[in-house]
N, C-alpha and C positions, 0 to 999 in steps of 0.2 A: 097896952095897945095891941100886942100880938094876940092876946086872948080875945079881944073884940074882933080882930081880923078872922080868927078861927070860927067865931060865931057866924060871920057873914060871908066867908069864902068857902064855897062848896069844895074846891080843890084841897084846902087845908083841912076841912072836916074829913074828907075822904082819906087824906094822908094820915091824919091822927088815927082813924079807924084801922087803916092798913097796918100802922105801926103797932097798935094794940093787939091785932090778930097775928103779929109776927111775920107779916108780909113786908119785909124791910125794903126790898127793891122796888115794890109798888109804891111804898111810902116815899122813897127817895125821888122817884119819878114825879109824883104828885106835888111834893114840896118844891121841886125845881119848876114845875109848871106854875106854881103859885108865887114864884119869885123868892123862895126861901132856900138858897143854895147851902147855907150853913146847916140848916135842918136836914137837907138831903144828905150832906156829908156825914152828919152825926148818925143818921139812920143806917148808912152803909158801914160806918165804923162799929156800931153796935152789932151789926150782922157779922163783921169780921171777927169780933170777940166770941161769937157763938158758932162760927163756921166749923163743920165737922172735919174738914181736911185743910192741909196747908195751902193747897192750890186755890181752894174756894176763898180762904182767908186773904190770900194775896190778890185775888181778883176783886174782892170787896175793897181792899185798900186802894188798888189801882183806880177803881171807879170813884171812890171818895175824893181822890186828888182832883178830879175834874171840877169839883164844886168848891175848892179851897183856893182859887186863884188870888183872892183878895185877903187871905189870912196867912201871911208868910210863916209865922211861928207855928201855927197848927199844921201847916203843910209840911214844914221841916220835920215835925214830930212823926207825921204819918209816913213820910218818905223813909225815915229810919226804920219804922215798924215794917214797912213793905220790904226794905232791903234785908232785914233780919229774917223775915218769913221766906224770902226767896233763897237765902243762904241755907236755912234749915231744910227747905225742900230739896235743894241740891245735895245736901249731905245725906238725906234719906233716900232719894231716888237716883242719884247720880246724874251725869251729863251725857245722855244718850244720843243727842243730835245737835246740830248747829243752832237750832232755835233755843234749846235749853242753855247753851253756852252764851248766846246773845243776851238772854234774860238775866243770867247771873252776872255777866259783865256790867250790865246796866245797874244791877243792884249794888255791885261793888263800888261803882262810880258814885252812886247816891250816898252810900255809907261813908266813903272818903270825903265827899263834899260836905257832909254834915258832921265832920270831926269824930268819926268812929273808925280810926285807922286799924285797930286790932281786928274788928269784924270785917273790914274791907280786906285786910291781909288774908284772912281765912278764905274769903271768896276768891281772891287772886290766886291763892295757893291751889285751890280746887281746879282752877282754870289753867294752871301751869304757866302763869304769866310772871316770870321771875323778876323782871325789872319792876313791875307794879308792886309785887310782893315786897321787894327790898325797900321800896319807897315807903310803904305803909308800916313795915316793921321799924324803920328809922323813926317815923312820926310817932309810933306807939312806944318808943323807947325800949323795944325788945332787942337789946344789944346781942345777947347770946344767940338768939335765933338768926339775927342778921349776919353775924360772923359765920355761923354754920352754913347759911345759905351761900354766902360769898365763897366759902371754902369749897362747897359742893359745886358751885358754878365754875370755879377754877379747875376742879377735877374734871368736870364735864367738858370744858373747853380743851383741856389737855387730851382727853379721850378723843374728842372730835378731830383735833389736829393729827393724832396718831392714825385715826381711820382715814382721814383725807390723804395723808402721806402714803399710807399703805395702798390705797386704791389707785393713786397716781402711779405708784411703782408697778402695781399689777398691770395697769393699762400700757405703760411703756414697755415692760418686760414681755407682755403678750405680743405687742407690735414688733419687737425685735426678735421674736422666736424663742425667748428665754422663758418657756412656759413653766418649768419647775420653780424658777425664781418668782414667777407670777403667782403660782399656787402658794408658795411660802408667804408672799405678801398678803394674800387673802386670809391665810390662817392667822397672821398677826392682827389684821383688822377684826377678825372674829374673836380673837382673844380680848380685844378692847370692848367689843359689843357682841357678846355671845348671842347666837340665834337670830341676829339681824336678818330678816327675810331676804332683802336684796343681796346681801353678801352670801348667804346660804345658796341662793339661786345661781350666783356667779360661780361659786365653787362647784356646785353640782353640774353646771354646764361645762366647765373646764374639765372636770374629771371624766365626763361622758365623751368628750372629744379627744382627749389624749390617746395616742396610739401606744398602748401598753403591750408588753410581751417581747417576743424575739422574731417576729415576722411582720412585714408590711407590704402592701401592694401599692405601687405608684404608677401613675400614668406619665410616661416620659414621652412627650410629644403625643403622637396618636397611639402609642403602644403601651399596653399594660405589662408591668414587670413586678414579680414578687421577689422580695429579698428575705432570706432566712439566715439569722445570725447565730444559730446554736446547733451543735451536733450531738447525737445523730439527728439527721433530718429525714423524716419519712416521706415516701411517695405513695399515694393511694387516695381512695375516695374521701377519707376523713383523716388526712395527715397534713403535715406542715406544707408539703408541696402537693397541691390538690390535683389529682389526675383521675378522670372518670373513664369508665368503660365496663362492659358487661363482665369481662374476665378479671377486673381489678378488685383486689381486696381493700378493706378499709385502710389498712396499713400494709402495703404490699412489699415494699423494699425500703432500704435505708442507705443514705450516704453517711459515712462515718470516717473515723480515723483509726488506723491500726496501732499496734503497740509502738511502732517506730514513728508515728505521727503522720504517715502518708494517708491520702484519701483512698477509700475503698467503697465499693457498693456491695451490699449483701441482701439476700432474701430475708424477709421479716416474718417467715412462717405463712406465706400466702397460700391461698387455695389452689391457684393455677400455676404457680411457680414464676420465678424470674428467669428469663431466657436470654442466652447469649449465643448468637449464631443458631438459634432454633433449639439449643440444648439447655436443660435446666441448670441454673447456677448452683454449684455446690458450696465451695468455700468462698469467702469474700474475694472480690475481684479488684485488683489495683486499678486506680484511675490515674495512671501515669501517661496515658494517651486517650484521645477521644474514644468513647465506647457507646454503642447503641444497644440498649437492652429492651426486651419485651416484657411487659407486665401482662402475663397471660398471652393469649393468641391475637387479641385485637387492638392492642395499644403498644406503641414503641416510643422510647424516649432516648435522646442523645445526651450524653454527659461529657462535657468538654472541660478538662482541667486548665486552670490559669494560675496566676500568681496568688496562691492562698485562697482561691475561689474555684468552685465548680459551677459552670454555666449549664443549665438544664433547659432543653427544648423538647416539647412534645412533637414527634414526627407523625404519629398516626393515632387516630382516635378522636373522640368528641372534642377534646381540648387542643386539637392540632394547632400549632403555632404559639401556644402559651409558653412563656419564658420565666425561668426562676434563676436566681443567683444565690448560691449557698456558700457560706464561709463563717469565719469567726473573727471578731474584731471589726475591721473596716472593709466594706464591700463596695467597689467602684460602681457608679451608675453609668451604664453605657451611653456614650454620646455627649456627656457633659463633664466639666471639671468639678465633680463632686462625688461624694461617697455616702453610703448609708452605714450607720453604726447603731448598736443597741447598748445603751448605757443607763445605769440606774433603773432598769426595767422599762425603758421607753425608747421608741424609734426616733432617730435623729438624722437629718441631712447635714453633711459637713462639706462645705466648699473647699476646694484646694486653696492653699495659702495665697492670700492676696486677691482672691476672686470675689468680686462684688456681685450680688444678685438682688433681685426684687422679691420681697415678701409682701404681697398685696401692693400697696402704694409706696412702701418704704424701702429704701436701699439698705442692705445689710451685708455683713461680712462673716459673722461667726456662725457657729452651729445652731441649727433650728430644731428644737424638740417639736415633733410633728403633732398637729391637730387634724382631725378629720375635717375636710373642706379646705385645707391649706392649698395655696397656689403660689409656686415659686417660679421666677424667671431666671434661668441660669444659661449663660452663653446663647441667648436667644431662643432657648427651648423651654417650654412650659413643663414643669414637674409638679404634679398635683396629687393630692390624697383624696380618694373617694370619700364623700360625706357619710 
């Protein structure tokens, strides 16, 4: 009967001719127009067998399925072939975008639906879908791989717990001013997940903001104060205590301690000399009482001794009014019940015993390892670190 139909149906004759000439898509279209969906599907399946690339083969299988709605057995067979082709293509070309992942997930579901759990497992593994992979490995009876997967999953979960705990510790320690502890927490997280970009970025930002060294400038209320915690401390254009002026050398004079431990000021080999009462300073001068010294002719500085501290104020010159507090160990912050200290290579603000202060929005009591941009409220006074 079909042979007679081919004799009298122009569409079928054209379809047969197209098939004979290797134009299988044209043949499939003509068979469909003639009411022969099974023939259309077979033409496309023949094309799939001859396709030069995996993607063309998959496209032919996909199109063939449209004509197999009434043939469940053949449709199941083609869906398996399509799933295997999509899997092979993913292995060869990878999963470069969301569409490729969607296509492979659909193929995995087809393979699983048609009792091909081993092949479905391979697809889920490429997609990184561990729950689906475990289900298919169990169905395929691959006990050793399933046990290995579960063990790896447990390790990954333990690793994730470690990272979550470390990041939570970092956030709390940062908010409380315990920045070195925060840094140690980040390093623990990075030990668990080396080179994780978000953690690397957090560590890089923290390191960039930590105030390292033995000096820091704070804004105490409206006034800027520099604190220097190591001796000798130089005064000059490029020294720990920065003082500018036409007659000032890069390192003009120094505050130091003598052999007996007393504070002294001495010239540091300056070009224009360190002057006391208009006369050049020869030997180191004891700072047992307030002293005003000249750094050359156009800058003068007053040095006032205190309890283990020398307060420095520029009296004349471009930096007139600038203040600095020099000492070793703990240096009081004028106007508030807190001090600056330099410990483990970083600047810290230490409130007096029992004094509560604000660090951002949080109430704190302990020492704060300073970050650039910090703002502390102590005794109603804002103490901030320039960003």
